[in-house]
ZAMARGU-4260 file (C-alpha; in steps of 0.2 Angstrom, whole numbers, plus 5000, padded with zeros to 4 digits):
<rodrens>
0) 4934/5075/5011 | 4952/5074/5017 | 4962/5069/5001 | 4972/5056/5010 | 4957/5048/5017
5) 4949/5048/4999 | 4965/5040/4992 | 4964/5026/5005 | 4946/5023/5003 | 4948/5022/4984
10) 4962/5010/4985 | 4954/4998/4997 | 4937/4999/4989 | 4946/4994/4972 | 4953/4979/4980
15) 4936/4974/4988 | 4927/4976/4971 | 4940/4965/4961 | 4933/4953/4949 | 4928/4937/4957
20) 4931/4944/4975 | 4920/4937/4988 | 4908/4949/4997 | 4916/4957/5012 | 4901/4955/5024
25) 4900/4965/5040 | 4918/4970/5042 | 4921/4988/5037 | 4934/4988/5023 | 4933/5007/5021
30) 4947/5017/5030 | 4938/5027/5043 | 4952/5038/5049 | 4954/5055/5042 | 4973/5057/5040
35) 4981/5074/5045 | 4998/5070/5039 | 5004/5069/5021 | 5001/5052/5014 | 5018/5052/5006
40) 5027/5056/5022 | 5019/5041/5030 | 5023/5029/5016 | 5037/5035/5005 | 5050/5024/5014
45) 5040/5008/5013 | 5050/5002/4997 | 5067/5005/5006 | 5061/4997/5022 | 5054/4982/5012
50) 5073/4979/5008 | 5078/4977/5026 | 5080/4959/5032 | 5064/4954/5041 | 5075/4941/5052
55) 5093/4938/5056 | 5091/4920/5050 | 5099/4917/5033 | 5086/4913/5019 | 5093/4896/5017
60) 5088/4891/5034 | 5070/4898/5034 | 5062/4882/5029 | 5074/4869/5038 | 5066/4857/5050
65) 5071/4847/5065 | 5071/4829/5068 | 5053/4830/5072 | 5048/4838/5056 | 5045/4855/5064
70) 5051/4872/5056 | 5061/4884/5066 | 5055/4889/5084 | 5043/4875/5086 | 5034/4878/5070
75) 5033/4897/5071 | 5047/4901/5059 | 5061/4914/5060 | 5061/4927/5073 | 5060/4945/5068
80) 5074/4957/5067 | 5074/4973/5076 | 5072/4987/5062 | 5079/5004/5064 | 5067/5019/5068
85) 5062/5030/5054 | 5064/5049/5055 | 5049/5060/5055 | 5049/5069/5039 | 5050/5088/5040
90) 5036/5090/5027 | 5024/5078/5035 | 5011/5092/5038 | 5007/5086/5056 | 5016/5085/5073
95) 5028/5071/5077 | 5016/5062/5089 | 5002/5062/5076 | 5014/5056/5062 | 5019/5041/5073
100) 5001/5037/5076 | 4995/5038/5058 | 5011/5029/5053 | 5005/5014/5063 | 4988/5014/5054
105) 4996/5016/5037 | 5008/5001/5040 | 4994/4990/5047 | 4982/4994/5032 | 4996/4988/5020
110) 4992/4970/5026 | 4973/4971/5024 | 4968/4954/5017 | 4959/4958/5000 | 4959/4947/4985
115) 4971/4957/4975 | 4983/4963/4989 | 4999/4954/4988 | 5004/4959/5005 | 4987/4954/5013
120) 4989/4942/5028 | 4979/4928/5035 | 4979/4923/5053 | 4995/4912/5055 | 5006/4907/5069
125) 5021/4916/5061 | 5033/4929/5067 | 5037/4938/5051 | 5026/4942/5036 | 5038/4936/5023
130) 5039/4918/5030 | 5028/4908/5017 | 5029/4889/5022 | 5023/4878/5008 | 5014/4866/5020
135) 5007/4865/5037 | 5018/4870/5051 | 5008/4861/5064 | 5019/4847/5069 | 5013/4845/5086
140) 5018/4863/5091 | 5007/4871/5105 | 4996/4886/5102 | 5004/4899/5113 | 4992/4913/5109
145) 4976/4904/5102 | 4962/4915/5096 | 4950/4908/5109 | 4935/4916/5102 | 4936/4909/5085
150) 4933/4892/5078 | 4945/4879/5083 | 4955/4870/5069 | 4972/4869/5061 | 4970/4883/5049
155) 4981/4894/5060 | 4996/4882/5056 | 4992/4881/5037 | 5005/4885/5024 | 5006/4902/5016
160) 5010/4919/5024 | 5001/4927/5039 | 5003/4933/5056 | 4993/4930/5072 | 4986/4944/5082
165) 5001/4949/5093 | 5014/4945/5080 | 5004/4957/5069 | 5005/4971/5082 | 5023/4967/5085
170) 5027/4968/5067 | 5018/4984/5063 | 5027/4993/5077 | 5044/4986/5072 | 5042/4990/5054
175) 5033/5006/5056 | 5043/5014/5070 | 5057/5003/5075 | 5049/4999/5091 | 5053/4981/5094
180) 5043/4970/5107 | 5039/4951/5107 | 5024/4943/5099 | 5017/4934/5114 | 5000/4941/5118
185) 5001/4937/5137 | 5018/4946/5138 | 5012/4961/5128 | 4997/4963/5140 | 5008/4961/5155
190) 5020/4974/5148 | 5035/4962/5148 | 5037/4960/5130 | 5047/4975/5127 | 5044/4994/5126
195) 5025/4994/5127 | 5024/5012/5133 | 5010/5018/5144 | 4996/5008/5151 | 4979/5014/5147
200) 4964/5008/5158 | 4949/4998/5150 | 4938/5013/5148 | 4952/5023/5139 | 4952/5036/5132
205) 4961/5028/5117 | 4971/5036/5103 | 4975/5029/5086 | 4988/5016/5086 | 4985/5010/5104
210) 4985/4992/5107 | 4969/4986/5115 | 4969/4969/5124 | 4953/4958/5125 | 4949/4942/5135
215) 4941/4926/5130 | 4923/4925/5133 | 4926/4910/5145 | 4940/4918/5155 | 4939/4937/5159
220) 4956/4936/5169 | 4968/4934/5154 | 4972/4942/5138 | 4968/4931/5122 | 4968/4944/5108
225) 4975/4961/5104 | 4969/4974/5091 | 4975/4991/5085 | 4963/5005/5089 | 4958/5016/5074
230) 4944/5026/5082 | 4929/5023/5093 | 4920/5013/5080 | 4934/5003/5072 | 4950/4993/5075
235) 4962/4983/5064 | 4967/4966/5069 | 4971/4948/5063 | 4958/4935/5067 | 4955/4917/5061
240) 4938/4924/5057 | 4928/4938/5064 | 4913/4948/5057 | 4913/4935/5043 | 4930/4939/5036
245) 4947/4931/5039 | 4964/4938/5042 | 4969/4956/5044 | 4955/4968/5042 | 4947/4984/5048
250) 4933/4978/5059 | 4919/4987/5068 | 4922/4990/5086 | 4906/4982/5092 | 4900/4967/5103
255) 4915/4957/5110 | 4927/4970/5103 | 4920/4983/5114 | 4913/4973/5129 | 4929/4962/5132
260) 4942/4975/5134 | 4955/4972/5148 | 4965/4987/5145 | 4978/4994/5133 | 4996/5000/5130
265) 5001/5015/5121 | 5019/5013/5114 | 5019/5030/5106 | 5022/5044/5119
</rodrens>
């Protein structure tokens, strides 16, 4: 077995088996991708990038509210900064395109929601992962990109850290490669959110790191959800709840995840 794949499987399996951890049900918490690049080349700069400001908003304003009691940006919190692109390490052990694709997977997997992962994220209507409001941000704010195939409720506005589906994909590309596009799922699908790359048809073929857009079951003409393609059997996304597990997870690409595809974008050339 590829040693980098083994390292990831052990790390995530350890989280899932933590004392008192709930059963992970049908979502696939293993890492299905056999990485070609050196794991160190994909992750060695994470500590440095974690020190970059996630937002241009000064920390003393992160939790300020307006006259209506809303946090910044209608309850969504601070907007993300545009982060600098990293250089592809010379000792990566793979070509530059493969490194960029695997870099996106490595970044996305940092945020898998397991009981002992301090970076794990729930589904929340936030722009940056570091924003951690102590109370609900739902002060009459509209849901711009609701997860229309998940149970309705106010959990998407609860306190605590998290990212919704399209702010998750936007953050992963921003943090991972310095590719900055907006977090609105409709604009991402339309290709107007920023540098979305090349459009891929609904039937693919897809590559690791591609952003696949799905439609709600009741309306096949609009995008309501976006996921990161891992391989033909797996994706990574942020959902309120899917396959009986919440938040950011590796999930099986089956059922709705396979049948409701509208198309994809490939930000990596």
